Residue, then its C-alpha position, 0 to 999 in steps of 0.5 A: m084805597y091807597l097802596k104804593g110800591r114797586a112795579r113788576v111787569d110781564r105779560k106772562t105770569k109764570n115769568l113774572i113769578k121768578r122776579l117777584q120779591p115781597g111787597d112788589i106790585a104785580i102787573i099782569d095780563h092774564e085773562d082768567l086767572d088760574e089757581l096755580a098762578a094765584e098761589s104762586l103770587i100768594a107765595a111770593r107775598v105780593r102787596a097787590v095784583i093789577n090785571a090788565s085783563p078780566s081775571i074772570s071772563g065768564k067762560y068757566p069758573n076759575l078760582g084764581p081770583l077768589n084764592l088771591v083775595q081770600a089770601g088778603i091780596p087786593l086785586l085791581d082788575q081790567v086796567g087795560s093792556q096799555v099799562l104794560e107798555k107805559l110802565q118799566e120794571g122797577d117803576e114806583v106806582e101808586i094806587r088811589g082808589n081805583c086809579l093807577y099812577g106811575p112816574n108820569g102821572f095817571l095810567a089807568e082805571g080799574i075795578w076792585l074785585d072783592e070776595q062778594k063780586i068774585r062769587d057773583r061772577l063765578e055764579d054767572t059763569k054756569e050758563n057759559f060753562q055748559r057751552e064751553i063743555e059742549q065745545f070742549v067735548q067736540n074738539t076733543l073727539e075731533y082731534a082724538w079721531k086725527e091722533l088716534d094712530i099716532i098716540t096709540g102707535r109706538l113712541p119713537v124712543p130717543p136714546l136715553k142712559v137712565s134704565f126704566a126696567r123693574r122700576h117705577s117712574l114719578i112724573v111731576v108737572r107743576g100743576q095745582n097742589y103739587r107741593e102738598d102732593l109731593q110732600a104726601i108721597k115723600i116716603y114712597i119716593e125715598e123707599m121705591r127710588p122711582v125714575l124721576i121725570g120733571v116736566d118743564g117746571g116740574a124739574d124745579a119742583l123736584l129740586e125744591f124738595g131735594y130730588r135730582p130729576d133723572i129726565i127733564i122733558g118739555d118745551m123748556d119755557s118754564v124750567s130754570d137754568r139751575a134745573l137744566k144744568c143739574g145733570a138730567e137728561l134733556v128731552v125737547h118735545a117738539y112739534p110733529d113737523g120737527r119745530a122745537p122752540g126749546r132747541k134754541r135755549l139749550e143750544q145757547l146754554g151749551l147743554p146736550f139734548v135729544l129731540l122727540p117730535f110728538p103731538g100732544t102735551s109734554e106730560d102726555v109724551a112723558m107718560l108714553l115715554a116711561y111706558e115705552m121704556g118698560t116701566e112697572l108703574i107710573v105715578a103722576v103728580g100736578s098733572h092735568s086731567n079735567i076740563i078746568d085744567f085744560l081750559e086754564k092752560g088755554r087748550k080747547g080740547m084734551a084728545s092727546t091726554f084722553l088717548a095717552r091715558l087709555k094706553v097707559g091707564s093699566i100702570l098709571v096712578d095719578a097722585k093728584g089731590v092725595s094730600k087732601l085724601y087723609r090728613q091724620t093728626l096725632k091724638f095725645r091718647y096715641v102718644i101715651e099708648i106709644v110711650i107705654a108700649a115702648l116702656i114694656p120691653f125696657t121694663v122686662v129687660l130690667m126685671v130679668s137682669p141680675a144687676t138690675y134685680q139687685l139694684l131694685r132690691l137695694l132701693l127697696l130696703k132704703l125705702r123701707f128704712l126711710f119709712a121706719l125712721a119717719k114713724 
């Protein structure tokens, strides 16, 4: 195989996605490439993906690599992390066979992953996955006991201007199939006008669909400046000890914000915040709710998510996958029935109108006259 293109380089795939242009060669360092990252690379229409790390380590069945090659994007795997140090953004690179060349010549050798190789590796993950599940459950239970009082207690609600009273809350996380699920509930959003909460990059997802978020919550590492400046109230999710990585970015942008120290993930905190503020219903889009989701995020357990959902579960509706629940296609028979139904009242109006009645009589007389001439 021979490929040539401009290299885009970053150790964090989510940062690289923002800079990709169609035809670029994406060079990443992403062990166990997840589905969301793969979908983003596909949407960017890259020419090829070069991964410094194993795209499938064997710990669990991650489907990102399979999605990538099925979309027709070549994947050169395990080229080594030194590649990211030797290349600069925008360098012209060439792939000859399974070797990568840069401006100064040979860089590394990798392994091409085709669909069959990926399926074989996914099959091999089954034994390891059982061990991962056992460890995951153990970590979840261990931390659940430690965080029980914190999560189930009252959240220290920060001062916010938006009112939750007698309103629904829509919490958007940029997780798997978030676009499809947001599209599926557009009617709900437009009719119910819920409080719109974007969790980090979820704020950009809302803007992408034409909605301005009311609140943005998170550590602010994957949300755009455009979203941060859209006028939403900003809540920086901090560690329980008060450390807040997102504080510095917002201070540099000169944007007002409030701090919310709490354990767990930002989406957990968003749900608890809406709950404590008195919302009637919480609808979640793109949220992480199963072991694969958490392993792809690099987490070893889901104690906070487990406890948060126990607390808010009575008013929580998870819209994840709703776009796949029912896909209706409009059949031709239905179109005919709709047209006939629409013609019925129109016909009735025509028949009861005196002017229309006289017009129909005139037309009928003309038709009789024409038929008479034709004989």
